[in-house]
LORO-389000 format. One record per residue (C-alpha): x, y, z; residue number from 0. Coordinates in Angstrom, 3 decimals, padded with zeros to 6 digits. Layout:
REM residues N
      east     north        up  rodo
         X         Y         Z   NUM
...
REM end
This chain:
REM residues 494
      east     north        up  rodo
  -115.122  -096.199  -116.347     0
  -113.394  -097.616  -113.298     1
  -111.297  -099.898  -115.522     2
  -110.219  -096.978  -117.656     3
  -109.196  -094.996  -114.576     4
  -107.175  -097.910  -113.270     5
  -105.441  -098.360  -116.618     6
  -104.633  -094.653  -116.901     7
  -103.174  -094.750  -113.400     8
  -101.129  -097.808  -114.242     9
  -099.728  -096.239  -117.414    10
  -098.711  -093.142  -115.460    11
  -096.962  -095.253  -112.837    12
  -095.137  -097.383  -115.415    13
  -093.942  -094.178  -117.094    14
  -092.555  -093.140  -113.724    15
  -090.677  -096.452  -113.522    16
  -089.044  -095.795  -116.866    17
  -088.017  -092.312  -115.763    18
  -086.407  -093.599  -112.572    19
  -083.878  -095.541  -114.638    20
  -080.883  -097.091  -112.951    21
  -080.002  -096.124  -109.405    22
  -077.145  -094.068  -108.045    23
  -074.689  -096.962  -107.997    24
  -075.442  -097.827  -111.611    25
  -074.824  -094.266  -112.689    26
  -071.552  -094.252  -110.757    27
  -070.306  -097.710  -111.724    28
  -067.561  -096.663  -114.152    29
  -066.415  -093.951  -111.766    30
  -066.323  -096.325  -108.782    31
  -064.342  -098.927  -110.717    32
  -061.572  -096.389  -111.396    33
  -061.775  -094.894  -107.898    34
  -061.650  -098.210  -106.045    35
  -058.628  -099.164  -108.148    36
  -056.765  -096.070  -106.976    37
  -056.814  -094.298  -110.367    38
  -058.102  -090.982  -109.046    39
  -057.283  -089.022  -112.204    40
  -059.352  -091.391  -114.343    41
  -062.147  -091.381  -111.763    42
  -062.246  -087.570  -111.884    43
  -062.285  -087.614  -115.687    44
  -065.176  -090.069  -115.797    45
  -067.024  -088.362  -112.942    46
  -067.110  -084.912  -114.487    47
  -069.776  -085.638  -117.166    48
  -071.832  -087.635  -114.655    49
  -071.820  -084.692  -112.280    50
  -072.649  -082.249  -115.064    51
  -075.640  -084.407  -115.981    52
  -077.106  -084.658  -112.488    53
  -075.908  -081.525  -110.660    54
  -079.170  -079.710  -111.489    55
  -081.416  -082.668  -110.677    56
  -083.509  -081.505  -107.719    57
  -083.807  -085.050  -106.356    58
  -080.202  -086.279  -106.656    59
  -078.037  -083.152  -106.947    60
  -076.641  -083.341  -103.399    61
  -075.348  -086.903  -103.656    62
  -073.597  -086.160  -106.949    63
  -072.107  -082.935  -105.528    64
  -070.633  -084.985  -102.682    65
  -069.203  -087.618  -105.019    66
  -067.719  -084.987  -107.319    67
  -066.203  -083.097  -104.378    68
  -064.516  -086.192  -102.947    69
  -063.243  -087.531  -106.278    70
  -061.885  -084.194  -107.503    71
  -060.154  -083.774  -104.144    72
  -058.570  -087.238  -104.383    73
  -057.280  -086.314  -107.846    74
  -055.735  -083.079  -106.556    75
  -058.288  -080.919  -108.403    76
  -058.955  -078.750  -105.388    77
  -060.734  -075.889  -107.142    78
  -063.143  -078.328  -108.782    79
  -063.708  -079.977  -105.416    80
  -064.405  -076.595  -103.827    81
  -067.045  -075.802  -106.461    82
  -068.842  -079.111  -105.869    83
  -068.775  -078.884  -102.077    84
  -069.967  -075.266  -102.242    85
  -072.942  -076.439  -104.289    86
  -073.683  -079.174  -101.765    87
  -073.548  -076.566  -098.992    88
  -075.971  -074.290  -100.833    89
  -078.435  -077.174  -101.114    90
  -078.006  -078.610  -097.610    91
  -077.532  -075.442  -095.536    92
  -081.253  -074.583  -095.284    93
  -081.696  -077.747  -093.219    94
  -079.350  -076.348  -090.587    95
  -081.789  -073.607  -089.684    96
  -085.352  -073.783  -090.941    97
  -086.099  -076.350  -093.640    98
  -087.629  -079.686  -092.684    99
  -085.791  -082.852  -093.674   100
  -088.999  -084.589  -094.744   101
  -091.973  -083.561  -096.899   102
  -095.471  -085.036  -096.793   103
  -095.905  -084.963  -100.569   104
  -092.709  -086.931  -101.146   105
  -093.588  -089.570  -098.575   106
  -097.023  -090.146  -100.114   107
  -095.586  -090.357  -103.635   108
  -092.861  -092.731  -102.452   109
  -095.508  -095.088  -101.082   110
  -096.777  -095.651  -104.625   111
  -093.359  -095.736  -106.281   112
  -090.168  -096.176  -104.248   113
  -088.115  -094.209  -101.777   114
  -085.527  -093.101  -104.325   115
  -087.892  -090.409  -105.595   116
  -087.415  -088.537  -102.320   117
  -084.987  -085.625  -102.464   118
  -081.563  -086.630  -101.176   119
  -080.803  -084.038  -098.493   120
  -077.643  -085.537  -097.003   121
  -077.134  -087.492  -093.799   122
  -075.593  -085.936  -090.710   123
  -072.214  -087.479  -091.531   124
  -072.520  -086.299  -095.158   125
  -072.916  -082.748  -093.940   126
  -070.098  -082.844  -091.393   127
  -067.642  -084.532  -093.746   128
  -068.480  -082.262  -096.689   129
  -067.499  -079.188  -094.686   130
  -064.464  -080.928  -093.192   131
  -063.160  -081.894  -096.633   132
  -063.872  -078.368  -097.822   133
  -061.801  -076.974  -094.939   134
  -058.924  -079.242  -095.988   135
  -059.314  -078.017  -099.580   136
  -058.872  -074.425  -098.433   137
  -055.858  -075.312  -096.296   138
  -054.344  -077.063  -099.297   139
  -054.604  -073.863  -101.406   140
  -053.487  -071.678  -098.477   141
  -056.762  -069.943  -097.670   142
  -056.970  -070.540  -093.906   143
  -059.704  -067.990  -093.233   144
  -062.090  -069.871  -095.503   145
  -060.986  -073.116  -093.886   146
  -062.012  -071.687  -090.527   147
  -065.520  -071.001  -091.824   148
  -065.842  -074.609  -092.977   149
  -064.671  -076.012  -089.642   150
  -067.321  -073.909  -087.894   151
  -069.975  -075.199  -090.283   152
  -068.935  -078.787  -089.577   153
  -069.188  -078.103  -085.847   154
  -072.638  -076.531  -086.280   155
  -073.910  -079.595  -088.132   156
  -072.702  -081.804  -085.310   157
  -074.306  -079.604  -082.647   158
  -077.550  -079.566  -084.604   159
  -077.611  -083.310  -085.125   160
  -078.813  -084.611  -081.764   161
  -082.118  -082.737  -081.653   162
  -082.669  -082.770  -085.417   163
  -082.140  -086.520  -085.743   164
  -084.492  -087.336  -082.881   165
  -087.152  -085.129  -084.436   166
  -086.553  -086.417  -087.978   167
  -086.909  -090.063  -086.997   168
  -090.262  -089.387  -085.310   169
  -091.512  -087.265  -088.210   170
  -090.635  -089.907  -090.798   171
  -092.377  -092.660  -088.868   172
  -095.474  -090.493  -088.363   173
  -095.618  -089.478  -092.020   174
  -095.392  -093.039  -093.285   175
  -098.149  -094.150  -090.949   176
  -100.320  -091.222  -092.101   177
  -099.567  -092.182  -095.689   178
  -100.685  -095.729  -094.924   179
  -103.939  -094.452  -093.409   180
  -104.526  -092.302  -096.490   181
  -104.270  -095.345  -098.776   182
  -107.272  -096.861  -096.957   183
  -106.132  -100.415  -097.676   184
  -106.874  -101.709  -094.198   185
  -103.220  -102.576  -093.735   186
  -101.738  -102.456  -090.228   187
  -097.890  -102.290  -090.300   188
  -097.715  -103.170  -086.605   189
  -099.132  -106.632  -087.360   190
  -096.292  -107.234  -089.826   191
  -093.729  -105.974  -087.347   192
  -095.168  -108.256  -084.698   193
  -094.873  -111.387  -086.833   194
  -092.140  -113.626  -085.406   195
  -091.051  -114.943  -088.792   196
  -090.670  -111.458  -090.231   197
  -088.761  -110.293  -087.148   198
  -086.358  -113.221  -087.582   199
  -085.758  -112.175  -091.207   200
  -084.955  -108.625  -090.083   201
  -082.525  -109.778  -087.389   202
  -080.662  -111.923  -089.883   203
  -080.567  -109.213  -092.552   204
  -079.253  -106.490  -090.250   205
  -077.015  -108.474  -087.907   206
  -073.787  -107.018  -089.353   207
  -074.911  -103.394  -089.059   208
  -076.244  -103.895  -085.519   209
  -072.766  -104.538  -084.079   210
  -071.619  -100.971  -084.760   211
  -072.335  -098.329  -082.104   212
  -070.826  -095.181  -083.619   213
  -069.516  -092.307  -081.515   214
  -071.168  -090.028  -078.976   215
  -073.753  -087.514  -080.181   216
  -073.175  -088.125  -083.896   217
  -069.579  -086.933  -083.542   218
  -066.980  -087.711  -086.203   219
  -063.660  -087.795  -084.326   220
  -061.416  -086.876  -087.263   221
  -063.517  -083.776  -087.988   222
  -063.343  -082.577  -084.383   223
  -059.621  -083.365  -084.131   224
  -058.784  -081.450  -087.331   225
  -060.749  -078.498  -086.036   226
  -058.651  -078.667  -082.872   227
  -055.421  -078.629  -084.887   228
  -056.677  -075.613  -086.810   229
  -057.415  -073.721  -083.599   230
  -054.079  -074.746  -082.137   231
  -052.314  -073.370  -085.186   232
  -054.022  -069.989  -084.867   233
  -052.487  -069.653  -081.436   234
  -054.632  -067.051  -079.663   235
  -055.503  -067.943  -076.059   236
  -059.195  -068.535  -076.801   237
  -058.208  -070.684  -079.781   238
  -055.841  -072.762  -077.648   239
  -058.667  -073.485  -075.221   240
  -060.979  -074.499  -078.050   241
  -058.258  -076.786  -079.371   242
  -057.854  -078.357  -075.943   243
  -061.579  -079.002  -075.698   244
  -061.636  -080.598  -079.163   245
  -058.767  -082.900  -078.236   246
  -060.376  -083.768  -074.910   247
  -063.619  -084.783  -076.642   248
  -061.858  -086.958  -079.190   249
  -059.523  -088.585  -076.658   250
  -062.581  -089.579  -074.640   251
  -064.196  -091.275  -077.640   252
  -061.304  -093.470  -078.689   253
  -060.177  -096.669  -076.967   254
  -056.585  -097.163  -075.920   255
  -054.085  -097.114  -077.392   256
  -055.595  -094.980  -080.197   257
  -056.761  -092.282  -077.814   258
  -053.267  -091.782  -076.390   259
  -052.144  -089.810  -079.436   260
  -054.997  -087.337  -079.054   261
  -054.375  -087.160  -075.300   262
  -050.816  -086.064  -076.119   263
  -052.270  -083.267  -078.259   264
  -054.476  -082.207  -075.356   265
  -051.475  -082.129  -073.029   266
  -049.545  -080.068  -075.590   267
  -052.396  -077.531  -075.760   268
  -052.400  -077.243  -071.967   269
  -048.654  -076.617  -071.920   270
  -048.918  -073.929  -074.614   271
  -051.737  -072.273  -072.686   272
  -049.393  -072.123  -069.687   273
  -046.752  -070.284  -071.702   274
  -044.679  -073.046  -073.263   275
  -043.510  -072.410  -076.840   276
  -045.384  -074.078  -079.665   277
  -043.368  -077.122  -080.809   278
  -043.046  -077.974  -084.461   279
  -045.223  -080.996  -085.252   280
  -046.016  -082.985  -088.351   281
  -049.074  -085.216  -088.565   282
  -049.388  -087.998  -091.103   283
  -053.109  -088.514  -091.801   284
  -054.356  -091.336  -094.003   285
  -057.765  -091.974  -095.555   286
  -057.962  -095.708  -096.139   287
  -060.442  -098.002  -097.854   288
  -064.049  -097.548  -098.887   289
  -066.988  -096.817  -096.587   290
  -070.065  -099.072  -096.737   291
  -072.237  -098.945  -099.818   292
  -075.848  -100.062  -099.996   293
  -077.140  -103.337  -101.313   294
  -080.597  -104.817  -101.605   295
  -082.273  -107.947  -100.239   296
  -085.751  -109.391  -100.707   297
  -087.858  -110.254  -097.679   298
  -091.359  -111.701  -097.561   299
  -093.774  -109.442  -095.694   300
  -096.923  -110.806  -094.051   301
  -099.613  -108.215  -094.922   302
  -102.689  -109.942  -093.428   303
  -104.801  -108.530  -096.286   304
  -107.501  -110.447  -098.119   305
  -106.228  -111.622  -101.478   306
  -102.598  -110.598  -100.768   307
  -101.474  -112.245  -097.511   308
  -097.752  -112.011  -098.393   309
  -095.660  -109.870  -100.680   310
  -091.958  -109.782  -101.481   311
  -090.284  -106.419  -100.898   312
  -086.813  -104.966  -101.426   313
  -084.984  -103.678  -098.346   314
  -081.740  -101.684  -098.309   315
  -078.755  -103.169  -096.467   316
  -075.184  -102.076  -095.868   317
  -072.359  -103.796  -097.717   318
  -068.944  -103.546  -096.071   319
  -065.694  -103.428  -098.015   320
  -062.345  -104.906  -096.994   321
  -058.828  -104.910  -098.452   322
  -058.005  -101.532  -096.951   323
  -054.542  -100.527  -095.749   324
  -054.678  -100.972  -091.983   325
  -052.194  -098.313  -090.905   326
  -048.612  -097.226  -091.436   327
  -045.320  -096.411  -089.739   328
  -043.736  -092.971  -090.126   329
  -040.010  -092.468  -089.533   330
  -038.287  -089.119  -089.072   331
  -035.024  -088.916  -090.973   332
  -032.362  -086.534  -092.178   333
  -032.465  -083.877  -089.466   334
  -029.149  -084.585  -087.749   335
  -030.719  -085.042  -084.313   336
  -029.310  -088.345  -083.142   337
  -031.833  -088.915  -080.381   338
  -034.858  -088.518  -082.629   339
  -033.739  -089.158  -086.190   340
  -034.735  -092.657  -087.219   341
  -037.414  -092.856  -084.529   342
  -040.549  -094.620  -085.797   343
  -044.127  -093.682  -085.004   344
  -046.959  -096.156  -085.527   345
  -050.340  -094.887  -086.661   346
  -053.502  -094.842  -084.582   347
  -057.005  -095.292  -085.964   348
  -058.861  -092.111  -085.096   349
  -062.135  -092.660  -086.972   350
  -063.983  -095.748  -088.168   351
  -066.411  -094.571  -090.862   352
  -067.972  -098.049  -090.975   353
  -069.183  -097.367  -087.458   354
  -070.457  -093.875  -088.279   355
  -072.313  -094.925  -091.436   356
  -073.762  -097.962  -089.639   357
  -075.026  -095.940  -086.697   358
  -076.787  -093.509  -089.018   359
  -078.248  -096.439  -090.962   360
  -079.420  -098.119  -087.759   361
  -081.046  -094.893  -086.588   362
  -082.936  -094.626  -089.866   363
  -083.702  -098.324  -090.134   364
  -086.999  -098.272  -088.238   365
  -088.341  -095.579  -090.556   366
  -087.031  -097.392  -093.638   367
  -088.777  -100.607  -092.571   368
  -092.090  -098.823  -091.932   369
  -091.717  -097.038  -095.287   370
  -091.109  -100.316  -097.114   371
  -094.031  -102.021  -095.371   372
  -096.462  -099.224  -096.227   373
  -095.173  -098.922  -099.776   374
  -095.371  -102.675  -100.359   375
  -098.904  -102.868  -098.983   376
  -100.005  -099.972  -101.199   377
  -098.566  -101.625  -104.301   378
  -100.042  -105.006  -103.403   379
  -103.459  -103.432  -102.882   380
  -103.254  -101.659  -106.243   381
  -102.221  -104.875  -107.963   382
  -105.209  -106.637  -106.424   383
  -107.492  -103.818  -107.589   384
  -106.111  -104.075  -111.119   385
  -106.740  -107.792  -111.172   386
  -110.279  -107.333  -109.909   387
  -111.007  -104.536  -112.371   388
  -109.203  -105.734  -115.498   389
  -108.951  -109.491  -115.102   390
  -105.883  -111.237  -116.453   391
  -104.636  -108.078  -118.183   392
  -104.856  -106.225  -114.915   393
  -103.080  -109.024  -113.082   394
  -100.218  -108.915  -115.592   395
  -100.052  -105.133  -115.432   396
  -100.017  -105.289  -111.638   397
  -097.130  -107.721  -111.616   398
  -095.160  -105.471  -113.966   399
  -095.929  -102.505  -111.755   400
  -094.798  -104.253  -108.594   401
  -091.612  -105.549  -110.189   402
  -090.783  -102.156  -111.646   403
  -091.350  -100.310  -108.385   404
  -089.936  -102.918  -106.006   405
  -086.508  -101.431  -105.370   406
  -084.860  -099.950  -102.295   407
  -083.222  -096.545  -102.030   408
  -079.521  -097.339  -102.438   409
  -078.179  -093.792  -102.484   410
  -075.218  -093.218  -100.200   411
  -071.935  -091.304  -100.462   412
  -069.830  -094.075  -102.024   413
  -066.452  -092.292  -102.107   414
  -066.062  -091.795  -098.365   415
  -063.118  -093.650  -096.769   416
  -063.483  -096.635  -094.489   417
  -061.077  -095.403  -091.800   418
  -058.756  -092.563  -090.853   419
  -055.303  -093.309  -089.386   420
  -052.874  -090.766  -087.971   421
  -049.395  -090.467  -086.451   422
  -047.875  -087.409  -084.748   423
  -044.175  -086.726  -085.261   424
  -042.225  -084.069  -083.329   425
  -040.005  -082.186  -085.759   426
  -036.793  -080.162  -085.337   427
  -037.041  -076.375  -085.534   428
  -035.901  -076.536  -089.161   429
  -035.485  -079.281  -091.731   430
  -036.286  -082.909  -091.208   431
  -037.895  -085.465  -093.471   432
  -040.451  -088.228  -093.002   433
  -040.462  -091.654  -094.636   434
  -043.606  -093.771  -094.512   435
  -044.136  -097.514  -094.736   436
  -047.763  -098.502  -095.224   437
  -049.168  -101.732  -093.809   438
  -049.421  -103.256  -097.291   439
  -045.673  -102.768  -097.764   440
  -045.905  -099.654  -099.946   441
  -042.937  -097.342  -099.317   442
  -043.328  -093.567  -099.514   443
  -039.796  -092.141  -099.918   444
  -038.595  -089.452  -097.487   445
  -040.414  -086.177  -098.030   446
  -039.964  -082.771  -096.484   447
  -043.074  -081.399  -094.738   448
  -043.849  -077.671  -094.951   449
  -041.945  -075.461  -092.524   450
  -045.116  -074.543  -090.623   451
  -045.207  -075.310  -086.929   452
  -048.116  -077.660  -087.631   453
  -048.097  -079.488  -090.942   454
  -049.922  -082.459  -092.413   455
  -048.826  -085.188  -094.766   456
  -052.108  -086.423  -096.244   457
  -052.330  -089.915  -097.750   458
  -055.299  -091.212  -099.712   459
  -055.607  -094.929  -100.517   460
  -058.663  -096.990  -101.413   461
  -057.182  -100.508  -101.330   462
  -054.040  -102.384  -100.398   463
  -051.657  -102.690  -103.305   464
  -052.839  -099.557  -105.105   465
  -050.710  -096.435  -105.489   466
  -051.555  -093.852  -102.794   467
  -051.991  -090.142  -103.321   468
  -049.678  -088.098  -101.060   469
  -049.964  -084.343  -100.458   470
  -048.675  -081.904  -097.846   471
  -049.878  -078.607  -096.409   472
  -049.394  -076.432  -093.347   473
  -052.009  -075.141  -090.929   474
  -050.176  -072.764  -088.576   475
  -047.852  -069.803  -088.199   476
  -044.435  -070.075  -089.732   477
  -042.362  -069.155  -086.632   478
  -042.336  -070.486  -083.078   479
  -044.365  -068.324  -080.760   480
  -045.117  -068.026  -077.071   481
  -048.387  -066.784  -075.660   482
  -047.475  -063.530  -073.805   483
  -047.410  -064.088  -070.073   484
  -048.955  -060.646  -069.452   485
  -052.176  -062.101  -070.812   486
  -052.939  -064.728  -068.176   487
  -054.954  -067.688  -069.284   488
  -056.374  -070.259  -066.916   489
  -057.877  -073.536  -068.063   490
  -061.156  -074.074  -066.204   491
  -061.250  -077.101  -063.960   492
  -063.404  -079.933  -065.297   493
REM end
């Protein structure tokens, strides 16, 4: 009877393996090939049926919404991007207020299978960037009120992150340890973690990710800076102060000389608050490269269990991508102002997404290691039980089970950029063009920004030598304005 029960359990688990199929990267491979090569139209064409297939999958819908939103946006399909990001918001927004990021039932099930069966709920940076990109979508189609809503949502995610992340990390660790206790295998994960050889393997595996420190309080500088520009463009006194505070936060996060550009924005906001007219400014903002994806390595875990002293397990790692365009130079031309026409402005790096993704990964790493230890011990114990109960057939079945289930969760938003670069260019009251030379030598011919007081030239490139996507939009009032002096406004002293 016991043998029959074990075999029925094994069959059920092997059926689960077959249902898991290939991981997120495998499903996205054709899309990523086109996207990484800079063919955004083809990537969007290939992505659409993939998204349609998985958008209603309760486990993976969010990650495919994010990929669809980013790829459609890169291809200039803004309405399609808006639909996808709205769906991601509908699925992630409950976690801003009441819903827990972890579930006991999923953690227990993942111990017997693998962590990819857990519902993908989005990382903190997923959530902030999804709403930031959505705000840019609405600005691109000239719906600034909706853009404002998205910038507020991005800010709320960031404000929520500090407490939520601290709580989530503790909850995940506690749940995995409770799951381990429930398996009643006698396994103690702390003994594995205390093994010097295993610790050396971990240090070697995660050395690259450990060097990244991220930014303060889960902040994404480009998201906060864009929100500041949006407030600056609205122009009311309270908005100007919010803009100034955004710029002050970002300037404090960035090293020199990159922070000097944002400090100039802060100074401009202070001058406008004191009654100076709003100058006409154009910002060239570039998404460059590809953010880290996830890979997999095998490490030997000391379990200290009778019959199964060691077991090989798959751990997720970050894989970093190079060959990005490392900046640009923007030159103002054709405006007839001798002192400024022909003046070049070098870009500053205002956000390193490698650092942001790595910090989130590092924060989650302790929980991922505990999860892998517990899961591996559970599978090893089941394999041993199969061998004891079914002999050679059980041993073979156990090996198949372990091989089939021994995979790490490799889901991550693969179409995020590696870095954001920006340059600020003062513009004449009317007219003026901007020519751009990218660091890989690509020339973007002179183009005329929108006539708005604040406008953006937005460049998207995934690799040096590929054709960039270039779009423009405005984010402010059309005419110069001055804050009325009869409405005094004083910037509080810091």
